[in-house]
Biopython code that builds the backbone (N, CA, C, O; Angstrom):
import numpy as np
from Bio.PDB.StructureBuilder import StructureBuilder

atoms = [
    (1, "MET", "N", (-10.724, 36.490, 30.925)),
    (1, "MET", "CA", (-10.593, 35.342, 31.793)),
    (1, "MET", "C", (-9.863, 35.721, 33.087)),
    (1, "MET", "O", (-10.176, 35.198, 34.157)),
    (2, "GLU", "N", (-8.897, 36.625, 32.984)),
    (2, "GLU", "CA", (-8.176, 37.021, 34.193)),
    (2, "GLU", "C", (-9.128, 37.633, 35.211)),
    (2, "GLU", "O", (-9.040, 37.335, 36.402)),
    (3, "THR", "N", (-10.026, 38.478, 34.753)),
    (3, "THR", "CA", (-10.984, 39.107, 35.667)),
    (3, "THR", "C", (-11.935, 38.063, 36.225)),
    (3, "THR", "O", (-12.171, 38.032, 37.433)),
    (4, "ALA", "N", (-12.478, 37.221, 35.384)),
    (4, "ALA", "CA", (-13.432, 36.200, 35.821)),
    (4, "ALA", "C", (-12.820, 35.256, 36.853)),
    (4, "ALA", "O", (-13.511, 34.787, 37.758)),
    (5, "LEU", "N", (-11.541, 34.983, 36.717)),
    (5, "LEU", "CA", (-10.871, 34.067, 37.637)),
    (5, "LEU", "C", (-10.214, 34.786, 38.813)),
    (5, "LEU", "O", (-9.593, 34.145, 39.660)),
    (6, "GLY", "N", (-10.342, 36.095, 38.872)),
    (6, "GLY", "CA", (-9.790, 36.853, 39.988)),
    (6, "GLY", "C", (-8.281, 36.915, 39.996)),
    (6, "GLY", "O", (-7.660, 36.920, 41.059)),
    (7, "LEU", "N", (-7.691, 36.960, 38.827)),
    (7, "LEU", "CA", (-6.229, 37.019, 38.728)),
    (7, "LEU", "C", (-5.762, 38.471, 38.671)),
    (7, "LEU", "O", (-6.442, 39.316, 38.088)),
    (8, "PRO", "N", (-4.620, 38.765, 39.266)),
    (8, "PRO", "CA", (-4.118, 40.141, 39.268)),
    (8, "PRO", "C", (-3.646, 40.581, 37.892)),
    (8, "PRO", "O", (-3.387, 39.748, 37.022)),
    (9, "SER", "N", (-3.537, 41.872, 37.698)),
    (9, "SER", "CA", (-3.086, 42.404, 36.406)),
    (9, "SER", "C", (-1.653, 41.988, 36.091)),
    (9, "SER", "O", (-1.256, 41.979, 34.925)),
    (10, "SER", "N", (-0.883, 41.649, 37.097)),
    (10, "SER", "CA", (0.505, 41.221, 36.893)),
    (10, "SER", "C", (0.608, 39.750, 36.481)),
    (10, "SER", "O", (1.711, 39.240, 36.287)),
    (11, "PHE", "N", (-0.507, 39.078, 36.350)),
    (11, "PHE", "CA", (-0.528, 37.654, 36.019)),
    (11, "PHE", "C", (0.244, 37.356, 34.732)),
    (11, "PHE", "O", (0.940, 36.343, 34.651)),
    (12, "GLY", "N", (0.131, 38.212, 33.743)),
    (12, "GLY", "CA", (0.795, 38.009, 32.464)),
    (12, "GLY", "C", (2.309, 38.041, 32.530)),
    (12, "GLY", "O", (2.975, 37.648, 31.573)),
    (13, "GLN", "N", (2.863, 38.501, 33.638)),
    (13, "GLN", "CA", (4.312, 38.564, 33.783)),
    (13, "GLN", "C", (4.913, 37.248, 34.266)),
    (13, "GLN", "O", (6.132, 37.077, 34.264)),
    (14, "LEU", "N", (4.045, 36.313, 34.683)),
    (14, "LEU", "CA", (4.537, 35.023, 35.151)),
    (14, "LEU", "C", (5.030, 34.178, 33.977)),
    (14, "LEU", "O", (4.636, 34.392, 32.831)),
    (15, "ASN", "N", (5.879, 33.240, 34.279)),
    (15, "ASN", "CA", (6.325, 32.247, 33.307)),
    (15, "ASN", "C", (5.086, 31.570, 32.727)),
    (15, "ASN", "O", (4.133, 31.308, 33.460)),
    (16, "ILE", "N", (5.081, 31.281, 31.429)),
    (16, "ILE", "CA", (3.903, 30.740, 30.744)),
    (16, "ILE", "C", (3.454, 29.412, 31.342)),
    (16, "ILE", "O", (2.255, 29.140, 31.401)),
    (17, "ASP", "N", (4.387, 28.586, 31.782)),
    (17, "ASP", "CA", (4.021, 27.315, 32.414)),
    (17, "ASP", "C", (3.312, 27.551, 33.747)),
    (17, "ASP", "O", (2.358, 26.854, 34.090)),
    (18, "ARG", "N", (3.794, 28.538, 34.483)),
    (18, "ARG", "CA", (3.149, 28.883, 35.768)),
    (18, "ARG", "C", (1.770, 29.485, 35.514)),
    (18, "ARG", "O", (0.837, 29.221, 36.273)),
    (19, "GLN", "N", (1.624, 30.295, 34.452)),
    (19, "GLN", "CA", (0.318, 30.854, 34.111)),
    (19, "GLN", "C", (-0.685, 29.738, 33.842)),
    (19, "GLN", "O", (-1.818, 29.787, 34.321)),
    (20, "LEU", "N", (-0.270, 28.735, 33.078)),
    (20, "LEU", "CA", (-1.152, 27.616, 32.758)),
    (20, "LEU", "C", (-1.566, 26.879, 34.029)),
    (20, "LEU", "O", (-2.732, 26.522, 34.195)),
    (21, "GLU", "N", (-0.610, 26.657, 34.920)),
    (21, "GLU", "CA", (-0.881, 25.957, 36.178)),
    (21, "GLU", "C", (-1.899, 26.734, 37.020)),
    (21, "GLU", "O", (-2.863, 26.153, 37.519)),
    (22, "VAL", "N", (-1.689, 28.020, 37.175)),
    (22, "VAL", "CA", (-2.588, 28.854, 37.969)),
    (22, "VAL", "C", (-3.954, 28.950, 37.299)),
    (22, "VAL", "O", (-4.987, 28.862, 37.963)),
    (23, "PHE", "N", (-3.954, 29.131, 35.992)),
    (23, "PHE", "CA", (-5.193, 29.228, 35.236)),
    (23, "PHE", "C", (-6.043, 27.968, 35.431)),
    (23, "PHE", "O", (-7.235, 28.057, 35.724)),
    (24, "LYS", "N", (-5.425, 26.803, 35.267)),
    (24, "LYS", "CA", (-6.156, 25.544, 35.432)),
    (24, "LYS", "C", (-6.662, 25.381, 36.859)),
    (24, "LYS", "O", (-7.785, 24.926, 37.074)),
    (25, "ASP", "N", (-5.844, 25.750, 37.825)),
    (25, "ASP", "CA", (-6.234, 25.641, 39.228)),
    (25, "ASP", "C", (-7.437, 26.538, 39.545)),
    (25, "ASP", "O", (-8.394, 26.098, 40.181)),
    (26, "ARG", "N", (-7.381, 27.774, 39.105)),
    (26, "ARG", "CA", (-8.489, 28.708, 39.353)),
    (26, "ARG", "C", (-9.755, 28.289, 38.612)),
    (26, "ARG", "O", (-10.854, 28.358, 39.164)),
    (27, "LEU", "N", (-9.600, 27.859, 37.371)),
    (27, "LEU", "CA", (-10.750, 27.427, 36.580)),
    (27, "LEU", "C", (-11.406, 26.205, 37.218)),
    (27, "LEU", "O", (-12.632, 26.113, 37.285)),
    (28, "SER", "N", (-10.593, 25.284, 37.677)),
    (28, "SER", "CA", (-11.116, 24.095, 38.337)),
    (28, "SER", "C", (-11.835, 24.456, 39.632)),
    (28, "SER", "O", (-12.880, 23.888, 39.948)),
    (29, "GLY", "N", (-11.274, 25.398, 40.377)),
    (29, "GLY", "CA", (-11.920, 25.835, 41.616)),
    (29, "GLY", "C", (-13.247, 26.524, 41.372)),
    (29, "GLY", "O", (-14.171, 26.407, 42.177)),
    (30, "LEU", "N", (-13.342, 27.234, 40.277)),
    (30, "LEU", "CA", (-14.558, 27.986, 39.955)),
    (30, "LEU", "C", (-15.635, 27.113, 39.330)),
    (30, "LEU", "O", (-16.814, 27.242, 39.659)),
    (31, "THR", "N", (-15.227, 26.219, 38.423)),
    (31, "THR", "CA", (-16.215, 25.463, 37.655)),
    (31, "THR", "C", (-16.216, 23.963, 37.952)),
    (31, "THR", "O", (-17.132, 23.248, 37.547)),
    (32, "GLY", "N", (-15.197, 23.492, 38.653)),
    (32, "GLY", "CA", (-15.098, 22.065, 38.923)),
    (32, "GLY", "C", (-14.298, 21.301, 37.879)),
    (32, "GLY", "O", (-14.096, 20.093, 38.012)),
    (33, "SER", "N", (-13.840, 21.998, 36.838)),
    (33, "SER", "CA", (-13.063, 21.364, 35.772)),
    (33, "SER", "C", (-12.106, 22.385, 35.175)),
    (33, "SER", "O", (-12.402, 23.579, 35.112)),
    (34, "ASP", "N", (-10.949, 21.889, 34.737)),
    (34, "ASP", "CA", (-10.008, 22.785, 34.059)),
    (34, "ASP", "C", (-10.041, 22.581, 32.545)),
    (34, "ASP", "O", (-9.182, 23.098, 31.830)),
    (35, "ASP", "N", (-11.028, 21.831, 32.057)),
    (35, "ASP", "CA", (-11.167, 21.537, 30.632)),
    (35, "ASP", "C", (-11.951, 22.653, 29.941)),
    (35, "ASP", "O", (-13.097, 22.930, 30.295)),
    (36, "LEU", "N", (-11.324, 23.288, 28.955)),
    (36, "LEU", "CA", (-11.977, 24.397, 28.263)),
    (36, "LEU", "C", (-13.162, 23.972, 27.402)),
    (36, "LEU", "O", (-13.979, 24.808, 27.017)),
    (37, "THR", "N", (-13.262, 22.687, 27.100)),
    (37, "THR", "CA", (-14.403, 22.240, 26.291)),
    (37, "THR", "C", (-15.719, 22.385, 27.052)),
    (37, "THR", "O", (-16.789, 22.302, 26.450)),
    (38, "GLN", "N", (-15.655, 22.598, 28.359)),
    (38, "GLN", "CA", (-16.873, 22.821, 29.131)),
    (38, "GLN", "C", (-17.626, 24.060, 28.644)),
    (38, "GLN", "O", (-18.827, 24.189, 28.881)),
    (39, "PHE", "N", (-16.933, 24.959, 27.973)),
    (39, "PHE", "CA", (-17.562, 26.198, 27.530)),
    (39, "PHE", "C", (-18.293, 26.046, 26.202)),
    (39, "PHE", "O", (-18.729, 27.036, 25.613)),
    (40, "LYS", "N", (-18.428, 24.815, 25.731)),
    (40, "LYS", "CA", (-19.329, 24.538, 24.616)),
    (40, "LYS", "C", (-20.773, 24.647, 25.097)),
    (40, "LYS", "O", (-21.685, 24.892, 24.307)),
    (41, "ASP", "N", (-20.966, 24.464, 26.397)),
    (41, "ASP", "CA", (-22.285, 24.534, 27.019)),
    (41, "ASP", "C", (-22.621, 25.989, 27.348)),
    (41, "ASP", "O", (-21.843, 26.673, 28.013)),
    (42, "GLU", "N", (-23.760, 26.453, 26.890)),
    (42, "GLU", "CA", (-24.154, 27.847, 27.113)),
    (42, "GLU", "C", (-24.284, 28.184, 28.592)),
    (42, "GLU", "O", (-23.989, 29.310, 28.993)),
    (43, "ALA", "N", (-24.718, 27.233, 29.406)),
    (43, "ALA", "CA", (-24.859, 27.479, 30.843)),
    (43, "ALA", "C", (-23.496, 27.758, 31.479)),
    (43, "ALA", "O", (-23.377, 28.621, 32.349)),
    (44, "ALA", "N", (-22.472, 27.024, 31.041)),
    (44, "ALA", "CA", (-21.121, 27.241, 31.572)),
    (44, "ALA", "C", (-20.600, 28.615, 31.171)),
    (44, "ALA", "O", (-19.961, 29.297, 31.972)),
    (45, "VAL", "N", (-20.867, 29.018, 29.946)),
    (45, "VAL", "CA", (-20.454, 30.350, 29.482)),
    (45, "VAL", "C", (-21.191, 31.413, 30.293)),
    (45, "VAL", "O", (-20.603, 32.427, 30.668)),
    (46, "GLY", "N", (-22.464, 31.184, 30.561)),
    (46, "GLY", "CA", (-23.254, 32.127, 31.358)),
    (46, "GLY", "C", (-22.716, 32.284, 32.766)),
    (46, "GLY", "O", (-22.651, 33.399, 33.283)),
    (47, "ARG", "N", (-22.327, 31.175, 33.398)),
    (47, "ARG", "CA", (-21.775, 31.245, 34.760)),
    (47, "ARG", "C", (-20.455, 32.011, 34.764)),
    (47, "ARG", "O", (-20.203, 32.813, 35.663)),
    (48, "LEU", "N", (-19.614, 31.766, 33.762)),
    (48, "LEU", "CA", (-18.335, 32.476, 33.679)),
    (48, "LEU", "C", (-18.563, 33.963, 33.412)),
    (48, "LEU", "O", (-17.867, 34.812, 33.969)),
    (49, "THR", "N", (-19.525, 34.270, 32.572)),
    (49, "THR", "CA", (-19.859, 35.665, 32.281)),
    (49, "THR", "C", (-20.363, 36.366, 33.530)),
    (49, "THR", "O", (-19.984, 37.506, 33.801)),
    (50, "ASP", "N", (-21.213, 35.694, 34.291)),
    (50, "ASP", "CA", (-21.712, 36.266, 35.549)),
    (50, "ASP", "C", (-20.572, 36.540, 36.518)),
    (50, "ASP", "O", (-20.542, 37.578, 37.179)),
    (51, "GLN", "N", (-19.635, 35.600, 36.598)),
    (51, "GLN", "CA", (-18.471, 35.765, 37.476)),
    (51, "GLN", "C", (-17.640, 36.969, 37.035)),
    (51, "GLN", "O", (-17.197, 37.763, 37.865)),
    (52, "PHE", "N", (-17.434, 37.100, 35.732)),
    (52, "PHE", "CA", (-16.683, 38.233, 35.199)),
    (52, "PHE", "C", (-17.372, 39.552, 35.547)),
    (52, "PHE", "O", (-16.735, 40.486, 36.033)),
    (53, "LEU", "N", (-18.683, 39.616, 35.291)),
    (53, "LEU", "CA", (-19.409, 40.861, 35.549)),
    (53, "LEU", "C", (-19.384, 41.231, 37.024)),
    (53, "LEU", "O", (-19.205, 42.400, 37.366)),
    (54, "ALA", "N", (-19.561, 40.252, 37.897)),
    (54, "ALA", "CA", (-19.534, 40.529, 39.332)),
    (54, "ALA", "C", (-18.170, 41.067, 39.763)),
    (54, "ALA", "O", (-18.092, 42.072, 40.469)),
    (55, "ARG", "N", (-17.108, 40.407, 39.343)),
    (55, "ARG", "CA", (-15.760, 40.862, 39.722)),
    (55, "ARG", "C", (-15.432, 42.227, 39.118)),
    (55, "ARG", "O", (-14.781, 43.053, 39.757)),
    (56, "SER", "N", (-15.878, 42.454, 37.906)),
    (56, "SER", "CA", (-15.630, 43.730, 37.248)),
    (56, "SER", "C", (-16.347, 44.866, 37.978)),
    (56, "SER", "O", (-15.772, 45.935, 38.184)),
    (57, "GLN", "N", (-17.589, 44.637, 38.365)),
    (57, "GLN", "CA", (-18.347, 45.668, 39.077)),
    (57, "GLN", "C", (-17.756, 45.931, 40.452)),
    (57, "GLN", "O", (-17.699, 47.078, 40.894)),
    (58, "ILE", "N", (-17.321, 44.887, 41.126)),
    (58, "ILE", "CA", (-16.683, 45.067, 42.439)),
    (58, "ILE", "C", (-15.415, 45.897, 42.297)),
    (58, "ILE", "O", (-15.168, 46.790, 43.107)),
    (59, "ALA", "N", (-14.612, 45.616, 41.282)),
    (59, "ALA", "CA", (-13.374, 46.378, 41.059)),
    (59, "ALA", "C", (-13.675, 47.841, 40.786)),
    (59, "ALA", "O", (-12.959, 48.721, 41.264)),
    (60, "GLN", "N", (-14.728, 48.110, 40.022)),
    (60, "GLN", "CA", (-15.100, 49.496, 39.744)),
    (60, "GLN", "C", (-15.534, 50.205, 41.017)),
    (60, "GLN", "O", (-15.160, 51.355, 41.247)),
    (61, "LEU", "N", (-16.317, 49.531, 41.841)),
    (61, "LEU", "CA", (-16.764, 50.133, 43.091)),
    (61, "LEU", "C", (-15.605, 50.394, 44.043)),
    (61, "LEU", "O", (-15.566, 51.420, 44.723)),
    (62, "GLU", "N", (-14.668, 49.464, 44.086)),
    (62, "GLU", "CA", (-13.512, 49.628, 44.963)),
    (62, "GLU", "C", (-12.690, 50.848, 44.586)),
    (62, "GLU", "O", (-12.039, 51.446, 45.442)),
    (63, "SER", "N", (-12.714, 51.221, 43.324)),
    (63, "SER", "CA", (-11.922, 52.363, 42.892)),
    (63, "SER", "C", (-12.607, 53.695, 43.218)),
    (63, "SER", "O", (-11.952, 54.737, 43.203)),
    (64, "ILE", "N", (-13.904, 53.680, 43.509)),
    (64, "ILE", "CA", (-14.601, 54.943, 43.781)),
    (64, "ILE", "C", (-15.180, 55.038, 45.187)),
    (64, "ILE", "O", (-15.557, 56.125, 45.625)),
    (65, "ILE", "N", (-15.257, 53.918, 45.899)),
    (65, "ILE", "CA", (-15.826, 53.929, 47.245)),
    (65, "ILE", "C", (-14.748, 53.509, 48.237)),
    (65, "ILE", "O", (-14.038, 52.528, 48.016)),
    (66, "SER", "N", (-14.631, 54.253, 49.327)),
    (66, "SER", "CA", (-13.636, 53.927, 50.345)),
    (66, "SER", "C", (-14.094, 52.707, 51.149)),
    (66, "SER", "O", (-15.281, 52.382, 51.160)),
    (67, "PRO", "N", (-13.165, 52.040, 51.815)),
    (67, "PRO", "CA", (-13.541, 50.896, 52.654)),
    (67, "PRO", "C", (-14.561, 51.274, 53.732)),
    (67, "PRO", "O", (-15.445, 50.480, 54.053)),
    (68, "ALA", "N", (-14.444, 52.465, 54.283)),
    (68, "ALA", "CA", (-15.399, 52.908, 55.307)),
    (68, "ALA", "C", (-16.801, 53.049, 54.718)),
    (68, "ALA", "O", (-17.786, 52.669, 55.351)),
    (69, "GLN", "N", (-16.886, 53.591, 53.517)),
    (69, "GLN", "CA", (-18.185, 53.718, 52.854)),
    (69, "GLN", "C", (-18.780, 52.349, 52.549)),
    (69, "GLN", "O", (-19.986, 52.144, 52.681)),
    (70, "THR", "N", (-17.934, 51.423, 52.144)),
    (70, "THR", "CA", (-18.390, 50.057, 51.876)),
    (70, "THR", "C", (-18.966, 49.440, 53.138)),
    (70, "THR", "O", (-20.027, 48.817, 53.102)),
    (71, "ALA", "N", (-18.266, 49.612, 54.259)),
    (71, "ALA", "CA", (-18.754, 49.063, 55.526)),
    (71, "ALA", "C", (-20.100, 49.663, 55.902)),
    (71, "ALA", "O", (-20.991, 48.950, 56.365)),
    (72, "LEU", "N", (-20.255, 50.969, 55.708)),
    (72, "LEU", "CA", (-21.528, 51.597, 56.017)),
    (72, "LEU", "C", (-22.661, 51.081, 55.129)),
    (72, "LEU", "O", (-23.785, 50.895, 55.596)),
    (73, "ILE", "N", (-22.365, 50.855, 53.865)),
    (73, "ILE", "CA", (-23.370, 50.306, 52.951)),
    (73, "ILE", "C", (-23.786, 48.917, 53.398)),
    (73, "ILE", "O", (-24.974, 48.597, 53.424)),
    (74, "LEU", "N", (-22.810, 48.093, 53.749)),
    (74, "LEU", "CA", (-23.106, 46.727, 54.172)),
    (74, "LEU", "C", (-23.883, 46.695, 55.483)),
    (74, "LEU", "O", (-24.803, 45.893, 55.643)),
    (75, "LEU", "N", (-23.518, 47.553, 56.407)),
    (75, "LEU", "CA", (-24.203, 47.599, 57.693)),
    (75, "LEU", "C", (-25.599, 48.196, 57.581)),
    (75, "LEU", "O", (-26.498, 47.829, 58.336)),
    (76, "GLY", "N", (-25.776, 49.101, 56.654)),
    (76, "GLY", "CA", (-27.080, 49.756, 56.482)),
    (76, "GLY", "C", (-28.059, 48.931, 55.693)),
    (76, "GLY", "O", (-29.267, 49.155, 55.779)),
    (77, "GLY", "N", (-27.563, 47.969, 54.917)),
    (77, "GLY", "CA", (-28.434, 47.178, 54.037)),
    (77, "GLY", "C", (-29.056, 46.058, 54.770)),
    (77, "GLY", "O", (-29.820, 45.288, 54.188)),
]
sb = StructureBuilder()
sb.init_structure("model")
sb.init_model(0)
sb.init_chain("A")
sb.init_seg("    ")
for serial, (resi, resn, name, xyz) in enumerate(atoms, 1):
    if name == "N":
        sb.init_residue(resn, " ", resi, " ")
    sb.init_atom(name, np.array(xyz, "f"), 0.0, 1.0, " ", f" {name:<3s}", serial, name[0])
structure = sb.get_structure()
């Protein structure tokens, strides 16, 4: 969930009440609701999974491609 919501790796060090507040805020911004029961719907799970995969792939690319290379890829595409 941290990856899907774009939260930093240091997120777990926050006070638990602050984690809940940030988690609900990010979830609401991403899906329109902070209610976890929305994930009973397969479409909602699919959207969250897509978000996770996209952020995960971007993070992997950032670790192996320099910002200059990224700019060249974007400009060349």
